[in-house]
C-alpha positions in Angstrom: -32.7 -1.5 43.3 -34.5 0.1 46.1 -36.5 3.0 44.8 -39.9 3.5 46.4 -43.2 4.5 45.1 -42.8 8.1 45.8 -39.1 8.0 44.9 -40.0 6.7 41.3 -42.7 9.5 41.2 -40.3 11.9 42.1 -37.9 11.0 39.7 -40.3 10.7 36.9 -41.6 14.7 37.7 -38.1 15.9 37.7 -35.3 14.1 36.2 -36.0 11.4 33.6 -35.9 12.7 30.1 -39.3 13.5 28.4 -40.1 13.5 24.9 -41.7 16.8 23.5 -45.1 15.6 24.7 -43.8 15.8 28.0 -43.7 11.7 28.3 -40.9 10.1 30.1 -38.7 8.3 27.4 -36.3 7.0 30.5 -36.4 4.7 33.1 -35.0 5.2 36.3 -31.9 2.4 36.0 -31.6 4.6 32.6 -31.1 7.5 34.4 -28.4 6.4 36.7 -26.9 4.6 33.4 -26.9 7.9 31.6 -25.5 9.4 34.6 -22.2 7.1 35.4 -21.5 6.7 31.7 -21.2 10.7 31.4 -19.1 11.2 34.7 -16.6 7.9 33.9 -15.7 9.8 30.4 -13.1 12.3 32.1 -10.9 9.3 33.2 -9.8 9.0 29.4 -8.2 12.4 29.5 -6.1 11.0 32.3 -5.3 7.7 30.9 -5.8 6.6 27.7 -6.3 3.1 28.6 -8.4 3.5 31.4 -11.2 1.0 31.6 -14.2 3.6 31.4 -16.8 0.7 31.6 -15.8 -0.7 34.9 -15.5 3.1 36.3 -18.9 3.7 34.8 -20.3 0.4 36.7 -18.6 1.5 39.8 -20.6 4.9 39.6 -23.6 3.0 38.6 -23.7 0.5 41.4 -22.7 3.5 43.8 -26.0 5.4 42.9 -28.4 2.5 41.9 -27.4 0.9 45.2 -28.6 4.2 47.0 -25.1 4.3 48.3 -24.3 8.0 46.9 -26.1 10.4 44.8 -25.0 13.7 43.8 -26.8 17.2 43.4 -29.9 17.3 41.2 -28.5 19.2 38.6 -25.5 16.3 37.6 -28.7 13.7 38.1 -30.8 15.7 35.4 -28.5 17.1 33.2 -25.5 14.6 32.7 -25.3 13.3 29.3 -27.6 15.4 28.2 -27.1 19.0 25.6 -27.5 21.1 28.9 -24.8 19.6 30.2 -24.5 22.0 33.8 -23.9 19.8 36.6 -23.2 22.1 39.5 -25.7 23.1 42.1 -24.4 26.2 43.5 -22.3 29.3 42.7 -21.4 32.9 43.9 -21.2 36.2 42.0 -19.7 39.4 42.3 -21.7 42.8 42.9 -19.7 45.5 42.2 -20.5 49.4 42.9 -21.7 50.5 39.2 -24.7 50.3 37.5 -23.3 48.5 34.7 -21.6 45.5 36.9 -24.8 45.3 38.9 -26.8 44.2 35.8 -24.1 42.5 34.2 -24.0 40.7 37.4 -28.1 40.2 36.9 -27.0 38.8 33.0 -24.7 36.3 34.8 -27.5 35.2 37.3 -30.1 34.6 35.0 -28.2 32.5 32.8 -27.1 30.5 35.7 -30.6 30.2 37.0 -31.6 28.8 33.5 -29.1 26.3 33.8 -30.5 25.1 36.8 -28.0 26.5 39.2 -28.7 28.5 42.5 -26.6 31.8 42.9 -25.1 33.7 46.1 -24.4 37.4 46.6 -22.8 39.9 48.7 -24.5 43.1 48.3 -21.8 44.5 50.6 -19.8 46.6 48.3 -22.5 48.7 47.0 -23.1 52.2 48.6 -25.4 53.1 51.2 -29.0 54.5 50.4 -28.8 58.5 50.0 -24.9 58.1 48.8 -24.1 60.8 46.4 -23.2 59.3 42.6 -21.1 61.4 41.0 -21.5 60.4 37.4 -25.2 61.4 37.6 -25.5 64.0 40.5 -27.9 61.8 41.6 -28.3 59.7 45.0 -27.6 55.7 45.3 -31.0 54.0 46.4 -28.9 51.4 48.3 -28.3 47.7 48.3 -31.5 46.6 49.3 -33.4 48.5 46.2 -30.7 46.3 44.1 -31.9 42.9 45.6 -35.7 43.9 44.9 -34.1 43.9 40.6 -32.5 40.4 41.2 -35.2 39.0 42.7 -37.4 40.2 39.9 -35.5 38.9 37.3 -35.1 35.7 39.4 -39.2 35.7 39.2 -38.9 35.8 35.4 -36.3 33.1 34.5 -37.6 30.4 37.3 -40.9 29.9 35.1 -39.3 28.4 32.6 -37.1 25.7 34.5 -37.3 22.3 35.9 -35.6 23.9 39.1 -36.5 27.3 40.4 -33.9 30.1 40.8 -32.5 30.6 44.3 -30.4 33.2 45.9 -28.7 34.1 49.1 -28.2 37.9 49.9 -25.7 38.9 52.4 -25.2 42.0 53.6 -22.0 42.7 56.2 -23.2 44.2 59.7 -20.6 47.2 59.7 -22.8 48.5 56.2 -24.6 51.5 56.9 -27.7 49.8 55.6 -27.8 46.9 58.0 -31.0 47.8 59.7 -32.8 48.4 56.7 -31.5 44.9 55.6 -32.4 43.1 58.8 -36.2 44.0 58.4 -36.5 43.7 54.5 -38.3 40.6 55.0 -40.4 41.4 57.8 -43.2 41.0 55.3 -43.1 37.5 53.6 -44.2 38.4 50.4 -41.9 40.7 49.7 -37.8 39.5 48.2 -39.4 36.0 47.9 -36.4 34.5 45.9 -33.5 35.3 48.6 -32.7 33.9 51.7 -30.9 36.3 53.7 -28.3 36.1 55.9 -26.0 39.1 58.2 -22.6 39.0 58.0 -21.1 39.0 61.3 -17.6 39.8 62.5 -15.5 38.7 65.4 -15.3 41.8 66.3 -19.2 42.8 65.9 -19.3 39.3 68.4 -17.1 40.5 71.0 -18.9 43.9 71.4 -22.2 42.1 71.3 -21.0 40.5 74.5 -19.6 43.6 76.2 -22.8 45.5 75.4 -20.5 48.3 73.3 -20.9 50.2 70.1 -19.1 49.3 66.8 -18.4 51.2 63.9 -20.4 51.3 60.3 -18.0 51.5 57.2 -19.5 53.3 53.8 -18.2 50.6 51.2 -17.2 53.2 48.5 -15.2 55.9 50.7 -14.2 53.4 53.0 -14.7 55.8 56.1 -16.8 55.8 59.2 -20.2 56.3 58.1 -21.6 56.3 62.0 -21.5 54.1 65.1 -24.4 51.8 66.5 -24.7 49.6 69.7 -23.8 46.3 68.7 -26.1 44.6 71.3 -28.9 46.8 69.8 -28.4 45.2 66.7 -27.7 42.0 67.3 -31.3 41.9 69.5 -32.9 43.3 66.1 -31.8 40.4 64.2 -32.9 38.0 66.9 -36.2 39.8 66.6 -36.4 39.4 62.6 -35.8 35.7 62.9 -37.8 35.0 65.6 -40.6 36.5 63.8 -40.4 34.7 60.3 -37.0 33.1 60.5 -34.9 35.7 58.3 -32.1 36.5 58.4 -30.1 34.1 58.9 -26.4 34.6 60.2 -23.0 33.9 58.7 -19.6 34.5 60.5 -17.6 36.1 58.0 -14.3 35.6 59.6 -14.7 32.2 60.1 -15.4 31.3 56.5 -12.0 33.3 55.8 -10.2 31.5 58.4 -10.7 28.0 56.0 -10.4 30.4 52.9 -7.9 27.7 50.7 -6.5 30.8 48.6 -6.4 34.1 50.2 -4.7 35.5 47.7 -7.7 35.3 45.5 -9.5 37.7 47.9 -12.2 37.2 50.7 -14.7 35.3 50.5 -17.7 36.9 50.7 -21.1 34.9 50.3 -22.5 31.4 50.2 -25.0 29.8 48.3 -28.8 29.7 48.7 -28.8 27.2 51.2 -25.7 28.6 53.2 -23.3 25.6 53.8 -20.9 26.3 50.7 -18.8 29.7 50.7 -17.4 30.5 47.8 -14.9 32.9 46.0 -16.9 35.3 43.1 -17.2 33.0 40.2 -16.7 29.7 41.8 -19.1 27.0 41.9 -19.2 23.9 43.3 -20.6 20.1 42.7 -21.8 18.7 45.7 -22.7 14.8 46.8 -24.3 12.9 49.9 -23.3 9.5 51.0 -26.1 7.4 52.4 -25.1 6.6 56.0 -27.7 4.3 56.2 -26.3 2.1 53.5 -22.6 2.4 55.4 -23.8 0.4 58.5 -23.5 -3.6 59.1 -25.6 -5.7 60.9 -24.0 -7.5 64.0 -24.9 -9.3 67.4 -25.5 -6.2 69.3 -27.7 -4.4 66.6 -26.2 -2.0 64.1 -22.7 -0.1 63.4 -20.8 1.9 60.9 -18.6 -0.6 58.4 -15.9 1.9 58.7 -14.3 0.3 55.4 -17.6 0.3 52.9 -17.7 3.8 54.3 -14.1 4.6 53.4 -14.0 3.2 49.7 -17.5 4.9 49.1 -15.9 8.3 49.8 -12.9 7.2 47.7 -15.6 6.5 44.5 -17.3 9.9 45.5 -14.6 11.8 45.3 -13.4 10.5 42.0 -17.3 10.9 40.9 -17.1 14.4 41.8 -13.5 15.2 40.5 -14.7 14.0 37.0 -18.0 16.3 37.5 -15.6 19.3 37.3 -14.6 18.0 34.2 -17.1 17.5 32.1 -19.4 20.0 33.2 -20.8 22.5 30.9 -20.2 25.8 33.1 -22.8 28.5 32.1 -20.1 31.3 32.0 -16.3 31.0 30.9 -15.5 33.0 34.2 -16.7 30.3 36.0 -15.0 27.6 34.7 -11.8 29.1 35.0 -12.5 30.2 38.6 -13.9 26.8 39.6 -11.1 24.7 38.0 -8.1 26.9 39.8 -9.7 25.3 43.1 -11.6 22.2 42.1 -13.5 22.4 45.4 -15.6 19.7 46.0 -18.7 19.5 48.7 -19.1 15.9 49.7 -21.7 15.4 52.6 -24.0 12.9 54.0 -27.7 11.8 54.3 -29.6 9.3 56.6 -27.8 10.3 59.7 -30.8 10.6 62.3 -32.0 7.0 60.5 -28.8 5.9 61.4 -29.2 6.7 64.8 -32.2 4.9 65.0 -31.4 2.0 63.8 -28.5 2.0 66.4 -30.6 3.1 69.2 -29.3 6.4 69.7 -31.1 9.3 70.6 -30.4 12.1 68.2 -30.3 14.6 71.5 -27.6 13.0 73.3 -23.7 13.3 74.0 -23.4 10.0 72.3 -24.8 11.1 69.2 -23.2 14.1 69.0 -19.7 12.3 69.7 -20.1 9.7 66.7 -21.2 12.4 64.1 -17.8 14.5 64.9 -16.0 11.5 64.2 -17.8 10.3 61.0 -17.7 13.7 59.5 -14.0 13.8 60.3 -13.5 10.5 58.9 -15.0 11.4 55.7 -13.2 14.4 55.4 -10.1 12.4 56.0 -10.9 9.8 53.8 -11.6 12.2 51.0 -8.1 14.1 51.4 -6.4 10.5 51.2 -8.6 10.4 47.8 -8.0 13.5 46.6 -3.9 13.3 47.3 -4.4 10.1 45.2 -5.9 11.6 42.1 -3.6 14.4 42.0 -0.3 11.8 42.2 -2.1 11.1 38.6 -3.9 14.1 37.5 -2.2 16.8 39.5 -2.5 19.1 42.1 -5.3 22.2 41.6 -3.9 24.8 39.9 -3.6 27.3 43.0 -1.8 24.6 45.4 1.0 26.1 45.7 -0.9 29.6 46.5 -2.8 27.8 49.1 -3.0 27.3 52.5 -2.5 23.6 51.9 0.8 24.2 50.3 2.8 22.4 53.2 0.6 19.3 53.0 0.9 16.6 50.3 -0.4 17.7 46.9 -4.3 17.7 46.7 -6.6 17.4 43.8 -9.2 19.3 45.3 -9.3 22.4 47.6 -12.0 21.3 49.6 -13.5 17.9 50.2 -16.5 17.9 52.3 -19.8 19.9 52.8 -23.1 19.1 54.3 -25.6 20.2 52.0 -29.5 19.9 53.0 -30.9 16.9 50.8 -34.7 17.2 50.7 -34.8 15.8 47.2 -31.8 13.4 47.3 -33.6 11.8 50.6 -36.9 11.2 49.1 -34.8 9.2 46.1 -32.7 7.7 48.7 -35.4 6.7 51.2 -33.8 8.2 54.3 -33.7 11.4 56.5 -32.4 14.3 55.1 -28.8 15.5 55.5 -27.9 15.9 59.5 -31.4 17.0 60.0 -33.5 15.0 62.9 -36.6 13.3 61.8 -39.6 16.1 61.2 -42.7 13.8 62.1 -42.8 10.1 62.1 -46.2 9.3 60.7 -48.7 11.3 58.4 -52.0 10.6 57.5 -53.0 12.1 54.1 -56.7 12.4 52.6 -57.3 10.2 49.7 -59.7 11.7 46.9 -62.2 8.7 47.3 -62.4 10.2 51.0 -60.1 7.1 52.2 -57.0 8.2 54.8 -53.6 6.7 54.0 -51.0 6.3 56.9 -47.5 6.5 56.0 -45.1 5.5 58.9 -41.4 5.9 59.4 -40.4 2.3 58.3 -37.4 2.2 61.0 -40.1 3.0 63.5 -43.1 0.9 62.0 -40.2 -2.1 61.9 -39.2 -1.6 65.9 -43.3 -1.6 66.5 -44.2 -4.4 64.3 -41.1 -6.7 66.0 -42.8 -5.8 69.3 -46.3 -6.5 68.7 -47.2 -2.9 69.4 -48.2 -1.8 65.8 -51.9 -0.5 64.9 -53.7 2.0 62.9 -55.4 3.4 66.0 -51.5 4.1 67.6 -50.6 5.3 64.6 -53.0 8.0 64.1 -52.6 8.8 67.5 -48.7 9.6 66.6 -49.7 11.4 63.5 -52.3 13.9 65.9 -49.7 14.5 68.3 -46.8 14.8 65.9 -44.4 12.8 68.6 -44.1 9.5 70.4 -42.4 11.2 73.2 -45.7 11.7 75.2 -47.3 8.0 74.6 -47.0 6.7 77.5 -48.3 3.1 76.2 -45.0 2.8 74.7 -42.1 1.7 76.1 -39.4 4.1 77.6 -36.8 3.3 75.3 -39.0 3.7 72.0 -40.0 7.2 73.3 -36.2 8.5 74.2 -34.8 7.3 70.5 -37.6 8.1 68.4 -37.4 11.7 68.6 -38.5 14.4 66.2 -37.3 17.8 65.5 -39.8 19.7 67.9 -38.9 16.8 70.9 -35.2 18.0 70.7 -34.1 21.1 72.1 -32.6 23.9 70.4 -29.0 23.3 72.3 -28.8 20.1 70.8 -29.8 20.9 67.5 -27.0 23.5 67.5 -24.5 21.1 69.4 -25.2 18.7 66.1 -24.8 21.4 63.6 -21.3 22.1 65.6 -20.0 18.5 66.1 -20.3 17.9 61.9 -18.9 21.3 61.7 -15.7 20.4 63.7 -15.0 17.7 60.9 -16.0 19.8 57.6 -14.0 21.8 55.3 -17.0 24.3 54.3 -20.0 24.6 56.4 -22.9 22.9 57.5 -26.7 23.5 56.3 -29.3 22.6 59.1 -32.3 24.7 60.5 -33.0 24.9 64.3 -36.6 24.1 64.7 -38.7 26.0 67.6 -42.1 25.4 68.9 -44.4 28.5 68.5 -43.9 29.0 72.2 -40.4 29.8 71.8 -39.2 33.0 73.2 -36.9 35.8 71.7 -34.4 35.0 74.3 -34.4 31.2 73.3 -33.2 32.4 69.8 -31.0 34.4 71.4 -29.3 31.5 73.4 -29.1 30.0 69.9 -27.1 32.2 68.2 -24.8 32.7 71.1 -24.5 29.1 71.4 -23.6 28.6 67.7 -20.8 31.4 67.7 -19.2 29.9 71.2 -19.3 26.2 69.5 -17.7 27.1 66.5 -20.1 26.9 63.6 -20.1 29.3 60.2 -23.9 30.0 59.9 -27.4 29.6 61.5 -30.8 29.4 60.2 -33.6 29.1 62.7 -37.3 28.7 62.1 -40.0 28.9 64.8 -42.8 26.8 63.6 -45.8 28.8 62.1 -44.0 32.1 62.1 -44.5 32.7 58.4 -46.9 31.6 55.5 -44.7 28.9 54.3 -45.0 27.3 56.8 -43.1 24.2 57.2 -44.7 20.5 57.7 -47.0 20.6 60.3 -48.0 17.2 61.9 -51.3 17.1 63.1 -55.0 15.9 63.1 -56.3 15.9 59.6 -59.7 17.6 59.0 -62.7 16.6 57.1 -65.5 18.4 55.9 -67.8 16.1 58.0 -65.7 16.1 61.3 -67.7 19.1 62.7 -66.5 18.0 66.2 -63.2 18.7 65.1 -63.8 22.3 64.1 -62.6 24.3 67.0 -62.4 27.7 67.9 -59.7 28.7 65.1 -61.3 26.8 62.5 -62.0 28.9 59.0 -65.5 28.9 58.1 -66.2 30.4 54.8 -68.6 33.3 54.8 -72.1 32.8 53.2 -72.8 34.0 49.6 -74.7 37.1 49.1 -77.5 37.0 47.0 -76.7 40.0 45.0 -73.2 40.4 44.0 -71.2 42.7 41.3 -68.3 41.5 39.2 -66.8 41.0 35.7 -66.4 38.5 32.9 -63.7 38.2 30.9 -62.6 36.2 27.8 -59.1 34.9 27.6 -57.5 32.8 24.7 -56.1 29.6 25.1 -54.2 27.0 24.1 -57.9 25.0 23.0 -60.1 28.0 22.5 -61.5 30.9 24.5 -62.0 30.8 28.5 -64.5 33.0 29.8 -64.0 34.1 33.7 -66.5 35.6 35.7 -65.1 36.9 38.9 -67.6 38.4 41.6 -67.2 40.6 44.6 -69.6 41.3 47.6 -69.0 44.2 50.3 -66.0 42.2 52.1 -63.9 41.5 48.7 -63.8 38.9 45.9 -66.1 36.0 46.8 -66.6 33.5 43.7 -65.3 33.0 40.6 -66.8 31.1 37.7 -65.3 29.6 34.3 -66.9 28.3 30.8 -65.1 27.0 28.0 -65.9 28.1 24.3 -66.8 25.8 22.2 -63.3 24.7 21.2 -63.3 22.5 24.2 -60.5 22.4 26.9 -60.4 21.4 30.1 -63.8 22.5 31.9 -63.4 20.5 34.6 -60.0 21.2 35.5 -60.9 25.1 35.4 -64.1 24.7 37.3 -62.2 23.1 40.2 -59.5 25.2 40.6 -62.6 28.2 40.0 -64.4 26.5 42.9 -61.5 26.1 45.4 -60.1 29.6 44.8 -63.7 30.7 45.3 -63.8 29.2 48.9 -60.4 30.1 50.1 -61.5 33.8 49.1 -64.7 33.7 51.3 -62.4 32.0 54.1 -60.5 35.1 54.3 -57.4 34.1 52.5 -55.3 37.0 51.2 -56.2 37.6 47.3 -52.5 37.7 46.7 -51.5 34.4 47.9 -54.2 32.7 45.8 -52.8 34.7 42.5 -49.4 33.7 43.4 -50.3 30.2 43.6 -52.1 30.1 40.5 -49.9 32.4 38.4 -47.6 31.5 36.0 -48.5 27.3 36.2 -47.9 26.2 32.6 -50.2 24.1 30.0 -48.2 22.8 26.9 -51.2 23.3 24.9 -51.1 27.2 25.5 -47.0 27.8 25.7 -47.0 26.2 22.5 -49.0 28.7 20.4 -47.8 32.0 19.7 -49.6 35.2 21.1 -51.0 34.0 24.8 -51.1 36.5 27.1 -51.3 33.9 29.7 -49.6 30.5 30.2 -52.7 28.2 31.3 -56.1 28.2 32.5 -55.4 28.7 36.0 -52.4 31.3 35.0 -55.7 33.0 33.1 -57.7 33.0 36.4 -54.9 34.5 38.6 -54.6 37.2 36.2 -58.5 38.1 36.0 -58.4 37.8 39.9 -55.7 40.4 39.9 -57.0 42.6 37.7 -60.3 42.8 39.4 -58.7 43.3 42.9 -56.3 46.1 41.7 -59.1 48.0 40.0 -61.1 47.9 43.6 -57.8 48.5 45.5 -57.1 51.8 43.0 -60.8 53.1 43.6 -60.4 52.5 47.3 -63.3 50.1 47.7 -61.1 47.7 49.7 -57.7 48.4 51.5 -54.3 46.9 49.8 -52.7 45.8 53.4 -53.2 43.3 56.0 -54.7 40.0 55.0 -58.3 39.5 56.1 -57.3 36.1 57.9 -55.7 38.0 60.6 -58.5 40.3 61.7 -60.8 37.5 61.4 -58.8 35.3 63.7 -57.7 38.4 66.1 -59.7 37.5 68.9 -57.6 34.0 69.7 -53.8 34.7 70.3 -51.3 33.3 67.9 -54.4 31.6 66.2 -53.3 33.9 63.0 -50.0 32.1 62.9 -51.5 29.0 63.4 -54.2 28.6 60.6 -51.7 30.3 58.0 -49.2 27.6 58.8 -52.1 25.0 58.4 -53.2 26.6 54.8 -49.7 26.7 53.3 -48.7 23.5 50.9 -46.3 22.4 48.2 -47.7 25.1 45.0 -47.1 21.7 43.0 -48.6 18.6 44.8 -50.5 20.2 47.4 -48.7 18.3 50.2 -47.2 20.1 53.2 -43.6 21.4 53.4 -41.0 21.2 55.8 -38.2 23.6 56.7 -35.1 21.7 56.6 -31.2 22.4 55.4 -32.0 26.1 55.4 -34.5 25.6 52.8 -38.3 24.8 52.1 -39.1 21.3 50.5 -41.9 18.8 49.9 -41.1 15.6 50.4 -44.3 14.3 48.6 -43.3 15.4 45.0 -39.5 16.9 45.6 -40.3 20.6 45.0 -37.5 23.2 46.7 -37.7 26.5 47.1 -34.1 26.4 46.9 -34.1 25.0 43.3 
């Protein structure tokens, strides 16, 4: 089993079974065996003489050889009491208070079970509409999105996967302008990705610069008109500003709706790649394309027979998941089994291109991508048809758009999902994304630096006698090999990273895979920080013309949740590297004011002192009572928070990072007002901050960092990007597949 140390650490942290003290009681091999045994079991329902041991071994080998992996809930929960195996769900949001809060309850149950949810808020009456039952006025869809967001925040603290949501609003909803800007502040509605649902009619109006009609969803009457071009430009501006909203082409989702008799598709899962009807769920899995290659005299090429066999086994696996799944809601089980949709995708695409020496940003690559995905879908259809011969077609087959074809077991076969954590386990590139960076330098606690190099690049450089630590550090600093003229031209041409690839080729690759995919393709179009609004607009229009079903973009450095930044590592003693945009903590004044609070924790009492000067909170001290506790950890937390505060980092950002961290010794005791020492520190900081804001001592608005760096154009964005790291392990984050994830520990914003 070729599991890397990093993959083993991620599996231990997130997937392996633990005892009551939090210690793993399962091996990685045991995890794959547990999942394989559980997923093989449904075969007995269709054939009492089925060789379950053989099926189990087939599934086990496929996973342990890292040829195929199912979505995270299946790895976590198969063969365990919870048994909820689906990654994504869509729930309806109807236009009544009772229905809205029923949906919130249902979403909470799904999040508790480890799933993510998608919603369309397009049925809610616009802000200011009359409410006949009360004589009042409606607060509008955005206000209810905030309620959903708060509910998700409360539920996600206790799970192994964070609750994630997708919120969609039709472009013809009267509140569309408010929706477009509802996440202008990165601290708002943090548990949602948002997308505007665009129609073909709207896009034609954009191209002609004409107006379009807004429709009140409650009365179904015209509620005004807007200029389509101006609305489109506002969407572009917002996406350029911080990556949201994305866009979804609703008519294209419904063009491929296999059961239009059940109503229109209005929403997708949190990453945009799985369109679903209300109450549907989908089970996802990904084939590692690197493992589908074979070595020839000329180099690497796809082993199509192996790929076909893997697809067949994966479809069998995912269909069994539908049967063995313990659904969080009866309605979800009933609806899911009517269409039995599965979402088989791929990962390791960029690595496969590297091994075949094909540049990602080439027509040859896009043509091969389309061929691979069409092959996967076709082979999946054949496998589904064979299952239907034994198990029967999905119940709504005769009502479906597939009714004239051979009976199918599954309504849909293929989806390209983000595979952030799965690709860490498999040791390959994520989904159909390009490689973000080839070399990373990590600071180790003893002051040394650890160089991590993409294994394919490392092997190629070593084969040619070009590898050196000095070269790797230079690649890490520059973030790309494209401009290192000492390297051979063919290496620089093939080993392109995300920012070497033009936005046009990002979209062309997405469109190529979309042409072979039943559902949709999750992918992020990466822009450099210097990209213009016009660049974003061109990508959106190209995506529309090439047949994509949706688009997610991210401009480097455009939000606090900055993705992985490639560049030099700053060290405390390296003064020569400090530039004009460096952050230097302000000195501590001789006299400061503050408060000291005693907080009960699992180990006794924690005394927290928070001091402030004329510019804001400047330092935190902690002291534990006689009962013991973790004084070194609390002191480290306090020191790091202190230096961050004196460096101009927004108080609320620090509070958000510390709040909700959980300690077993604290959460297992009743009556506690905090979940850990860091959580207690966060609460005390927040208490003082709110008091001082209320008294008018400090403004409640803009972060200090923006004012401190106002003299250098663009520096605020650059520094904000460098300062945001994984909230769990501290490593830098990546934007990919419409989500944010950490390749070191497996953290994912989307669950």
